C-alpha positions as CSV (number, residue, x, y, z in Angstrom):
1,X,-5.4,-28.4,-19.9
2,X,-8.6,-26.5,-19.2
3,X,-6.6,-23.5,-18.0
4,X,-4.6,-23.5,-21.3
5,X,-7.8,-23.6,-23.4
6,X,-9.2,-20.7,-21.4
7,X,-6.0,-18.8,-21.9
8,X,-6.1,-19.4,-25.6
9,X,-9.5,-17.7,-26.0
10,X,-9.3,-15.3,-23.0
11,X,-5.5,-14.7,-22.5
12,X,-4.4,-13.4,-19.2
13,X,-2.3,-10.2,-19.6
14,X,0.4,-8.8,-17.5
15,X,-0.9,-5.6,-15.8
16,X,2.4,-4.0,-16.2
17,X,2.9,-4.3,-20.0
18,X,-0.3,-5.9,-21.3
19,X,1.5,-8.8,-22.9
20,X,-0.2,-12.2,-22.6
21,X,1.1,-14.2,-19.6
22,X,2.8,-17.5,-20.2
23,X,1.3,-20.6,-18.4
24,X,4.1,-20.5,-15.8
25,X,3.6,-16.8,-15.1
26,X,1.1,-16.1,-12.3
27,X,0.4,-12.4,-12.0
28,X,3.3,-10.5,-13.6
29,X,5.4,-11.4,-16.5
30,X,9.1,-12.2,-16.1
31,X,10.1,-9.1,-18.1
32,X,8.2,-6.8,-15.7
33,X,9.6,-8.5,-12.7
34,X,13.1,-7.9,-14.0
35,X,12.6,-4.4,-15.2
36,X,10.2,-2.6,-12.8
37,X,11.5,0.5,-11.0
38,X,12.2,-1.3,-7.7
39,X,13.6,0.8,-4.8
40,X,16.2,-0.1,-2.3
41,X,14.4,1.9,0.4
42,X,14.0,-1.1,2.7
43,X,17.8,-1.1,3.1
44,X,18.0,2.6,3.8
45,X,16.7,3.9,7.2
46,X,16.7,7.5,5.9
47,X,15.1,6.8,2.6
48,X,12.8,9.3,0.8
49,X,9.6,7.8,2.3
50,X,11.0,8.3,5.8
51,X,12.1,11.8,5.0
52,X,8.5,12.7,4.1
53,X,7.6,12.5,7.8
54,X,10.6,14.2,9.4
55,X,9.2,16.9,11.7
56,X,5.6,15.8,11.0
57,X,5.0,12.3,12.4
58,X,7.3,10.0,14.3
59,X,7.7,6.9,12.1
60,X,9.7,3.8,13.2
61,X,10.3,2.6,9.6
62,X,9.0,3.3,6.1
63,X,9.5,2.0,2.7
64,X,8.0,1.7,-0.8
65,X,8.6,-1.2,-3.2
66,X,8.5,0.8,-6.4
67,X,9.0,4.3,-7.9
68,X,5.7,5.6,-9.3
69,X,6.7,6.9,-12.8
70,X,4.0,8.3,-15.1
71,X,3.3,5.9,-17.9
72,X,5.6,3.3,-16.2
73,X,5.0,-0.3,-15.3
74,X,4.4,0.5,-11.6
75,X,1.6,3.0,-12.6
76,X,0.0,0.5,-14.9
77,X,0.0,-2.2,-12.2
78,X,-1.4,0.1,-9.5
79,X,-4.1,1.4,-11.8
80,X,-5.0,-2.2,-12.6
81,X,-5.4,-2.8,-8.9
82,X,-7.1,0.5,-8.0
83,X,-9.4,1.1,-10.9
84,X,-9.9,-2.2,-12.7
85,X,-10.4,-4.7,-9.8
86,X,-7.1,-6.7,-10.3
87,X,-6.8,-7.5,-6.6
88,X,-4.4,-10.4,-7.3
89,X,-1.7,-8.0,-8.5
90,X,-2.0,-6.0,-5.2
91,X,-1.7,-9.2,-3.2
92,X,1.3,-10.3,-5.3
93,X,3.1,-7.0,-5.0
94,X,2.4,-6.9,-1.3
95,X,4.0,-10.3,-1.0
96,X,7.1,-9.0,-2.9
97,X,7.3,-6.1,-0.5
98,X,7.0,-8.4,2.5
99,X,9.8,-10.6,1.2
100,X,12.1,-7.6,1.0
101,X,11.5,-6.3,4.6
102,X,11.1,-9.6,6.4
103,X,14.9,-10.1,7.1
104,X,15.4,-6.5,8.3
105,X,15.3,-6.1,12.1
106,X,13.5,-2.7,12.3
107,X,10.4,-4.3,10.5
108,X,10.3,-7.4,12.6
109,X,8.7,-5.8,15.6
110,X,5.5,-4.9,13.6
111,X,2.5,-6.3,15.4
112,X,-0.4,-5.3,13.1
113,X,-1.0,-4.4,9.5
114,X,-3.6,-1.6,9.0
115,X,-4.8,-0.8,5.4
116,X,-5.3,2.9,4.9
117,X,-9.1,3.2,4.8
118,X,-11.2,4.8,2.1
119,X,-14.5,6.5,2.7
120,X,-17.6,4.2,2.7
121,X,-19.1,6.1,-0.2
122,X,-16.0,5.4,-2.4
123,X,-15.9,1.8,-1.0
124,X,-19.5,1.3,-2.2
125,X,-18.8,2.7,-5.6
126,X,-15.5,0.8,-6.2
127,X,-16.5,-2.3,-4.3
128,X,-13.2,-2.7,-2.5
129,X,-10.4,-0.9,-0.7
130,X,-7.3,-1.4,-2.9
131,X,-5.0,-1.3,0.2
132,X,-6.5,-4.5,1.6
133,X,-5.1,-7.0,-0.9
134,X,-1.7,-5.3,-0.4
135,X,-2.0,-5.9,3.3
136,X,-3.1,-9.5,2.7
137,X,0.0,-10.2,0.6
138,X,2.2,-8.7,3.3
139,X,0.4,-10.7,6.0
140,X,1.0,-14.0,4.2
141,X,4.7,-13.2,3.9
142,X,5.3,-11.7,7.3
143,X,2.9,-13.8,9.3
144,X,1.3,-10.7,10.8
145,X,-2.5,-10.0,11.2
146,X,-4.5,-7.5,9.2
147,X,-6.8,-5.2,11.1
148,X,-9.0,-3.7,8.3
149,X,-11.6,-2.0,10.4
150,X,-9.4,-0.4,13.1
151,X,-9.3,3.1,11.5
152,X,-12.5,4.6,10.1
153,X,-12.6,7.4,7.5
154,X,-15.5,9.6,8.9
155,X,-15.7,12.3,6.3
156,X,-15.7,12.3,2.5
157,X,-13.3,14.7,0.9
158,X,-12.4,15.4,-2.7
159,X,-9.8,13.2,-4.4
160,X,-6.2,13.9,-3.4
161,X,-4.9,13.3,-7.0
162,X,-4.8,16.9,-8.2
163,X,-4.1,18.6,-4.9
164,X,-0.8,20.2,-3.7
165,X,0.9,19.3,-0.5
166,X,-0.7,21.9,1.8
167,X,-4.1,21.2,0.2
168,X,-3.7,17.5,0.7
169,X,-2.9,18.0,4.4
170,X,-6.0,20.2,4.9
171,X,-8.1,17.7,2.9
172,X,-7.5,14.9,5.4
173,X,-7.1,16.8,8.7
174,X,-9.4,15.3,11.3
175,X,-10.9,12.8,8.8
176,X,-9.8,9.6,10.5
177,X,-10.9,8.0,13.8
178,X,-9.8,4.8,15.5
179,X,-12.8,2.8,16.3
180,X,-11.1,-0.1,18.1
181,X,-8.4,1.4,20.3
182,X,-7.9,-1.8,22.2
183,X,-6.6,-3.5,19.0
184,X,-3.7,-0.9,18.7
185,X,-2.9,0.0,22.3
186,X,0.8,-0.6,22.8
187,X,1.2,-2.1,19.3
188,X,3.7,-1.4,16.5
189,X,1.2,-0.6,13.7
190,X,2.3,-0.7,10.0
191,X,0.1,1.4,7.8
192,X,-0.3,-0.1,4.3
193,X,-0.9,2.1,1.3
194,X,-0.8,1.9,-2.5
195,X,1.0,5.1,-3.4
196,X,2.7,7.7,-1.1
197,X,2.9,11.1,-2.5
198,X,3.1,13.9,0.1
199,X,2.4,11.7,3.1
200,X,-0.6,13.7,4.2
201,X,-3.0,10.8,4.5
202,X,-0.5,8.6,6.3
203,X,0.2,11.5,8.7
204,X,-3.5,11.9,9.5
205,X,-4.0,8.2,10.0
206,X,-0.8,7.7,12.0
207,X,-1.6,10.6,14.2
208,X,-5.0,9.1,15.0
209,X,-3.4,5.8,15.8
210,X,-0.8,7.3,18.1
211,X,-3.6,9.2,20.0
212,X,-5.4,5.9,20.4
213,X,-2.4,4.4,22.1
214,X,-0.3,2.8,19.4
215,X,3.3,2.7,20.4
216,X,5.0,2.9,17.0
217,X,3.9,3.6,13.4
218,X,5.6,2.3,10.3
219,X,4.7,2.8,6.6
220,X,4.6,0.1,3.9
221,X,3.6,1.3,0.4
222,X,3.7,-0.2,-3.0
223,X,5.1,2.9,-4.6
224,X,6.6,6.3,-3.9
225,X,5.5,9.1,-6.2
226,X,7.6,12.2,-7.0
227,X,11.3,12.8,-6.4
């Protein structure tokens, strides 16, 4: 009853479409769950996320839950997570992604979930790393541990948002270091990100992990941007 009274005066809204959530809806409304731009990448070993890394980084498996379309529901949800502190939607979507990949053999050998790090300065300003709740949602579904502090972002570079592919790669080259190599040695590590665009950040982090002794790298993202 108390929750209903609170909802009456301070209605919870769906981050995808901004309509008030019904009492039985937890994080995302039913309409968004039915009509978001879900991908079938988890069923396709050669999907567009995998193709990003061909000839650049050996990736065991890769997928994205959604297609990131400008002004679309996926963009609204990820922006709610990234810029407005809606960590619950990140965790919820991470759980949805986990449910899709859990039955698929090539994802079952994952040992460790590593959220892609952000620079400490940005972390201090924002107050959180948006990839962590995604990893937590995956962890709850897959039963795998999250290693948040394994990879450290040593240098602050400008935002990737307005950069082209080559500029993005140059922007993250030699930025990441593995501070706890014993945690990843011989492990199949899944990198967790919010949006994959050119793959430059994943390539840099994955390369650092492989140099530190990780045996395999996979990529789990909420969304894939671009074609």
